[in-house]
C-alpha positions in Angstrom: -51.9 -66.9 42.7 -53.2 -70.8 41.9 -50.8 -70.9 39.9 -48.0 -69.5 41.9 -49.2 -71.9 44.3 -48.6 -74.9 41.7 -45.6 -73.8 40.4 -43.8 -73.1 44.4 -45.2 -76.0 45.3 -43.5 -78.1 42.5 -40.5 -76.6 42.8 -40.1 -77.0 46.3 -40.8 -80.7 45.9 -37.6 -81.5 44.0 -35.1 -80.1 47.2 -33.5 -83.8 48.2 -34.7 -83.8 51.8 -33.5 -86.1 54.1 -36.4 -88.2 54.4 -35.2 -91.0 57.8 -31.9 -91.7 58.7 -30.5 -95.5 61.0 -29.6 -94.0 63.9 -32.9 -92.7 64.1 -32.7 -89.1 64.8 -32.6 -87.2 68.3 -32.6 -91.3 69.0 -30.5 -93.0 71.5 -28.9 -96.2 71.2 -27.6 -99.3 73.3 -24.6 -100.2 71.3 -22.7 -98.2 69.2 -24.2 -98.8 65.6 -22.1 -100.4 62.9 -22.8 -97.0 60.8 -25.4 -94.2 59.8 -27.6 -94.2 57.3 -29.4 -91.3 55.6 -32.6 -91.6 52.9 -33.5 -88.2 51.3 -36.1 -87.9 49.0 -34.2 -87.5 45.8 -31.4 -89.0 43.9 -28.0 -87.7 44.9 -24.5 -86.1 43.4 -22.7 -88.8 45.2 -19.2 -85.9 43.9 -20.8 -83.4 45.7 -22.6 -85.0 48.8 -20.5 -85.6 52.3 -21.4 -86.1 55.6 -19.7 -86.6 58.9 -20.2 -87.6 62.8 -18.3 -85.9 65.1 -18.2 -86.2 69.2 -19.2 -83.4 72.0 -15.9 -81.9 71.5 -16.1 -82.2 67.1 -13.8 -84.8 66.5 -15.0 -86.8 63.9 -15.9 -90.9 64.3 -16.6 -91.9 61.3 -14.3 -93.5 58.3 -14.5 -89.7 56.2 -15.7 -92.3 53.4 -19.6 -91.9 52.2 -20.9 -93.5 49.9 -23.2 -92.8 47.8 -26.4 -94.5 45.5 -29.4 -93.1 44.7 -31.6 -91.2 47.2 -29.2 -92.6 50.2 -25.2 -92.3 51.4 -23.5 -94.2 54.6 -20.4 -93.3 56.5 -18.5 -96.0 58.9 -18.6 -95.0 62.0 -15.3 -95.4 64.7 -16.2 -98.0 68.0 -18.4 -95.5 70.0 -17.8 -95.0 73.8 -21.6 -93.6 75.2 -22.0 -90.3 74.2 -24.1 -87.4 72.0 -22.7 -87.1 68.5 -23.6 -84.6 65.4 -24.9 -86.2 61.8 -24.1 -83.6 60.1 -25.3 -83.8 56.1 -25.0 -81.3 52.7 -26.0 -83.1 49.6 -26.7 -81.9 45.8 -29.6 -83.3 44.8 -29.6 -84.5 40.5 -31.6 -81.5 39.2 -28.8 -79.4 41.2 -30.3 -78.3 44.4 -27.8 -78.2 47.5 -30.1 -79.1 50.5 -28.4 -79.8 54.0 -28.3 -80.0 58.1 -27.8 -82.4 61.1 -29.0 -84.1 63.9 -28.3 -86.0 66.9 -28.3 -89.1 68.6 -26.8 -90.6 71.7 -24.8 -94.0 72.4 -26.4 -95.0 76.4 -24.3 -95.9 78.9 -23.3 -99.3 79.8 -24.7 -100.4 82.7 
């Protein structure tokens, strides 16, 4: 049983999980960020890793050209009005494991 647990935990560590993001997951920012930056726990395969940012109507608000280097993926944003935005990512780690997920952030209305 102990050897099975060790094998399972070693296999799980090979996936590229989201480690942190800017803007932060679930955060509210005062102004439009220039870009979304996602950091993962493993190196990414650039040709098979994507991110898109959409508004409440499902329209893309990023420039559609994600940049991937090592374990970091970035995408530039258009100027965003106040509202909630969804970041959806799909990545392939260099060891061929796929992970995906999404989160939201808000741009606060100006006073």
